[in-house]
N, C-alpha and C positions, 0 to 999 in steps of 0.2 A: 556432467558426472553420470557414470553408469555403475550399476550394482549387480551383483550375482543374485538376482531375484529368486532363482530356484533354491539357493542356499537359505535365503531369508524365509522363503515359504516353508522349507523343511524344518527350520529351527526356531521360528517365532510363532507363537500362538496369538492370533489377533485378539482373542477374548481375554487374554491375560495382560494386555497392555494396561488395563485399568488398575492393576496392582503396582504399576510403576509411578514414579514421581510425576506430579501433574505439571510438567513443563515440556518445552519443545524437544528436549533431549530424550524424551520417552521413545522417540522414533529413531534411536541410535543406529540401528542397522540400515536405515535409509539415509544416513548422513555421512559426510566424507571423513570426519576426523578419525585418525588412526589411534592416537594416544590421548586418553582423557586428561592427562597431566597438562595438556595444552589448551584445555577448554577455558574459554574466556566467557564468563557468565555474570549477568546482573540479576538473575532470577527470572528468566523469561517464562512466566506461567502461562497455562492454557487460557486464552481470553474467552470471555463470556459470549455465548450465543443467545441473544435476547429476543424473546417474542415481543412483537410490537403491534398489538391489535388496534390501538387508537390510530397509529400512523397508517396501518393497512386500511382502516375504514376511511381515513381522510383521502387516500389516493384511490380507493376502490379496488383493492386487490385482496384475494382470499386469505393469504398467509404471507406475512412479511417478518423476516428475521433480520436482525442487525448483528453482525460479528464485530465486536467492539475492540478494535486493536489499540484504542487509546489507553488501555490498561497496562500496556507493556512498558518496560523501562524506557525512559526519555519520552514517553507519551505518544509513541507511534509504532506502526508496523515495521519501520526501518530497523528496529532493534533485532528483529528476526534475521534479516540479511547480514547485519553487522556482527551479530554473535557468531555466526558461522564463518564469515569472511575473515574476521580478526583472529578467530581461533586457528584457522588454516594459515593465516599469515604468520602467526607465532610458530606453528608446527613446521612451516617451511623456511623459517629463519629470516623472515623479513624484519626490518627494524623501523622503516619510515614509510608512512602511507599518505596519500593525497587524494582528495575527492572534490569534485564540483557538486554544488548543491543549490537548490532554490528553496529549500525548506528543512525537513527533518533529518535528512541523511547525514548532514554535516555534524550535527550535535550527537547523533547516535554513534557515528564513527569515532568522534572525539572521546565519548564516554567509554566505549569498549577499548579503544586504544589506551586510554589512561588505565583501565582495569588490567590490561594485558602488558603494560610497560612498553608500549610502542610510541613512536613519535607520530603526530598527526598534523597535516596541513589541510586547511579547508578554504575553498574559493567559492564565493557566492555573489550573485547580482546585488547591486546596491539597494534595491528595493525588496530584498528578502525580508520576511516578517522579523520584527525587532527581537522577539524571543529567540528565534533561530540564529540571529546574528550574534547574540550575546552568549548563548549556551555553549557554542563550540569553544569559545575562549575560556569560559568558566570551567570547562572540562579539560583545559590544558592544551588545546590545539593552538597552532599558529593560524589565525583566521584572517582572511583578506576579503574585502569587497571590491568588485570590479565593475566598470561600465560595460554593460552588456547582459546577455541572457545566459542561461545555464550551459548551452552548447558552446558559448564563447569562453566560459569558465573552464569547460572541459578541454578546450584547446590550450589554455594556459597550463593545465596539469600535464597534458601530453608534451608540451614544449619543454617542461622542466624535468622530464624523466632522466635524461642523461646528466644534466648539470647537477640536479639535487639528489639523484639516486633514490628517488622515492618510487613506490609502486602505485600504479594508477588504479584506484578503487572505484572508478566510474561504473555506472550501471552496465552490466554485461561485458565489462572489460576483463573480468575474472569470473570463474565458474561457480563461485561459492555463495555469493549473496542470493542467487536464485534458489540454492538448496535451503537456505533459511526461510525464504518466502514460501517455498513449497510446503512448509509445515502448516501454513494456513489451510491448505486443502486437506492435509492429513488430519488436522484437528477437526475440521468441519465434518469430514466423513465419520469420524469416531463419535462426535457429539450428536450426529443425526442417525446413530445406530447403523452406520455403513450404508444408508440409503440416501442418496444425494437429492438436492432440491431440483425443481424444474429449471431454475434460472439463477445465475449469479450476476449481480451488478457491481462493477468494479471501476473506481475512478482511475483514469489512466494517464500517466505521464511517461515515465520510462518503460512501464509495462511489465516489470519483472514479476509482479504478483500474479497476473493472469498467466504468464508463461510458466511460472512455478507451479501454480495450481493445476494447469493442464498436464504438466509432467507428473505431479502427484497422483492425479486420477488415473493416468496411464499405468503407473507403477502399481497402484492398488488393484487395478483390473488384472494385471499380469499375476499378481499374488493371489487373486481369487477372493479378495477380502470384501468386495462390494456386493451388496444385496440387490437383486433385480437387474434390469438392463437399462435403467434410466440414467443418463448422464446429463449434467447441467449444461444448458446453453449459456455460454459466456458472453457477457455484454460489456464492451469497452466503452466507458462513459467519459465524455469530454465536454468542455465549454464551447459554446458557439463561437467564441472569440479566439479560441486556440484549439482547433480540432483536426490536426493533420491525419490522425488515424481514421477518424470517421470519414473524412473526405476521401481517403484512399479506398476505404471499404465501399463507399457509394460509387466510386469510379471503377471498381473492379480491379484495382491495382494491388500489387504485393508490396510496393515501397511507397512511402509517403513523401509528398512535397512539403518543403518548409514554408509555412504561411508568412505573408509579408509583414503583418502587424500583430503578432501574437500577444495577447494580454488576457489576464483573468485575475480576479482577487484571490482565487485559489492557487497559490504559488506552486503547490506540489504537482499540479497538472499543467503548468505553463512550461511545457517542454516542446519547443518547435521542431526538434529533430531527434527522435528516439533512435538510439543505436540499433535496437531490436525491433524496429517497426515491422519488418517482415515476419518476425516470430510471433508478435502480437496478432497480426492479421491471420497468420496460419492457424494459431490456436483458436481464435474466434470462429473462423470459417469451419474448421474441423469439428467444432462442437455444435454447429448449426445455429450459432448465435450471430451477433452483429456488433459493429461499432457505430455509435450514435452520439450526437451532441444535443445539449439542451441550452436554453436561453440564458446567457450570462446575466442579464438584467434581473432575473428572478432568483438567482443563486442564494442570495442572503435571506430571502423570504423562506425558501425551502429549509435552510439551515435553522432559522428561528422557529419554524413550525415543528421540526423534529425535536429540537431541544425542549420546547415548551410542552409538547404532547407526551413525550416518553422519558424526559429527564436524562437522555443520552447525550454525551458530549460530542455531538456530531460536527466534524470539521467541514470547512467549505468544500474541500475536494469531494467528500462523500455526499454532500448536499446536492451536487450536480447529478448524482445517481437518481435522486428523487425526481429531478426534472426529466431524466431519460425514462424513468418508470412512468411518469405522467404522459409523456409523449408516446411511449410504446402502447399504453392502454388506449390512448386516443386514436392512434393510427392502426391499431389492431394487430400488431405483431407481438404484443404481450397479451395473454388471455387473463381475464379477471379471476379465473379459478386456479391460476398457477400458485405454486409455492416458491417464493423468491427470497434469496439471501442477499443483503446489501452489506458491503464491507465498509466500516468506518475506519479509515486508515490512520487517524490521529485525533488528538484532543483539541477541541475548539479553543481551549484556553491558550494554546500556543499561537493563536491568530488574533491577537488583541485588536489589530487594525480592523479585521472583519467584524468582530463583536461591536466595536465602536460604530462602524457604519450601519450595522443591522439594528441598533437600538436608538431610541430617542435620548437626547442628552439628559443627564441627571442633574437636577438643581436642588441641592440640599439646603440652600439658604432661603428659598421661597416655597414653603410647603403649601400645597393647595389641598386643604382637608376635604373639600367637596369632591375633588378628584379621587382622593384616597378612599373615601367612604363609598364611592361608586365602583 
């Protein structure tokens, strides 16, 4: 999507945005919807930017913020993309939508489709987290599990387009989900008084969040809304057991190879083949950032530490960013004096399997009072 930014600059006062409703639609002039009657909304409020001094001290970084997307409808950042995409689907006269998902996208699309009066079909791997499997059906979608990974579910969606007459809502198969994800960058800039951080750590599966934020910062720069000349270095964070983007970055390639055995407990970043791999890598390199992976075996430890220290509902996907932070500090490509923003893309409560693996079993029948008192 492209906008007449000169007209936006001439007609919108940056400093008066604060008088608008505190949701993603406050950036109306930088979003594609033409008629507000087609807006499909579940109340997508501006998510909190949380200062995390205890977590910063734990990892040895000067300033660490967490942008907490778990507070959005359906519990994840996917609400942003689906709010825009479903609104545009309604405006353009579509009636039936289909999406492959390994986590939160399916439930978000189902919820927004229900809100907008559209049909929804959701296809997911059989080992998708149980909450994600059930929520799509609960919100009225026709949901199916398949033997395979998300890119194989995407192939099912593509194969059914002619027969079922649905529109393919896969990541980057339409231009509007990225416009919703872009609002993460717009919000962050406003919350930081239009002066951006040194570095952004972002868990990467399909990568629309990074691509969207890169687009947001470019638009803000053209509008002249940003203070100073500092632009954040974007870091694409992946698990060591599923890291096609990180591997392509290290190899100096623009396109990623599909790994032979991709697996991670963080289902949202288990994306062996991202449609927009080259766009992710372009955005990362243009920012002076990088793509990196962290040790899968420590992922649940990082998740538990963050939840315990700060009380933030940090999902396993976001926890891998802490591993990348630790690695970057150790290897010297992140400086301890930097200001870092980490995106928590969803609520940990939607990953019951990960919570169970991260914690010792609870035995309510045999209380050990010595253990309790200590």
